[in-house]
Steps between C-alpha positions, in 0.01 A plus 500: 500500500860567587751380243832409666804679371718306265803367679807441287631145514787433734835425338587135471665375817869444482640176637765616741600154617786386278566171685874566473737249659695611805818466295385791280639740762852374429442544127413864560824537688690348208328734255579795724866395505493496120363856483750620760792413272362675193671838525585411862648840582148650499360247744806509724495880510134482595580252778790718613273802519246314717782374721659843546163660582427222753840549663444876517160454666649262759780747571237771544311285752814466710596865469151603618512233773200324346672163506199367693316465171789343309354148489145617408652725232695207352179298497324795337752477216331176395169685471639793299742303281251404223406864441865602475576234238297661220812573296595132508151405382542747217829346393349149497202631304732656241693173469178305444376751241840529328503872573821699558606521862633819655579581860297820466188297418565282803511806722207668326284227340289602205154466654189717505382379840779644714248644746347155556844347558582775748167431674591134547839610632328737743275217624804279559685783676198557728500129575866517599435798730208316662715191548780701666247659732358160585849365568566786745174422680583129524842590644329723760250228593780260584771729636305808607543862400873521545788611278618250244744257658741517208593232252766354731234430765188434295644215292599280800166584666305386192673167467585399858204605720132395511398866482712543189355188343150633555596834346663325207200275436244781532703737282561234237130405489381858458780574257402195293146638468628834373753333269238258366255775419772717349621207290147426377422854385843570349610166354341574162338843523805698390585273203131506406490879503817513296360271231120509498432842652193437722433726796684450830207346690429253221869403480527442876175301505607283207839447661334367816278275285792361303702432814207333677404280206859385454581478869726194488752629251478851643587372847809337351581822317450704816735268688763541228468879512523503879797262510703685239419839649613383845816365340560843346450669837740260672772612259471854633255577214776455241340183370195701401700648213440170317207350694268800464515519119481121476175497698365801310552337161366168629186672633422621149514143375285385791237753394516389138459135598211567736302728269536293178 
């Protein structure tokens, strides 16, 4: 007679559907605004750093004549942004825990799972590279293998010709898939690693689960993030000095609301 091995009981399932109202997304924004103005110089310096780095990367694209990937690269910023906001999450965590806040801790958060955070960042970076490659292929499918037309020519083509409309729709649809997946795996995984210290795969899986089970409010939150980020870009990136830390702090409160 074969005696089956004893299987340990599974942990009690966690209810990941919080039934939050759609208006909760605006509350997170309000809470993020509150955190921003506690020792605001730290958050604004953080936002300034992200803005300067972004401007430098755009300048590099033009200097290397890689302006063909400018729009995909700007879209890729939305994918990478959550991973770069870890210092803002740390500041909001310190505020909630009544711990002292230092700019050094924002730049180098006190966590024992740095390798897991870096892994999530590497996954997001790979996703951005895959998206840029896909965008180049979509461009070639519509316009052929020819040199980039230049921003002065491509913008009128996109908005005034049927060919451009097709390219715009196809690129936006594929880009939305990449952005949606990136948003799902990164919305809560970095804050989760900072606070609870699971492994990277668990954090990304739980982030997807939390987003999916709270889809309504997360769609509203995603729209807010997209709208404010586009606003920041339309100001020549200068608006990101305030918008980026605001969204970073608000994301921490979104995570706290969803997980509790």
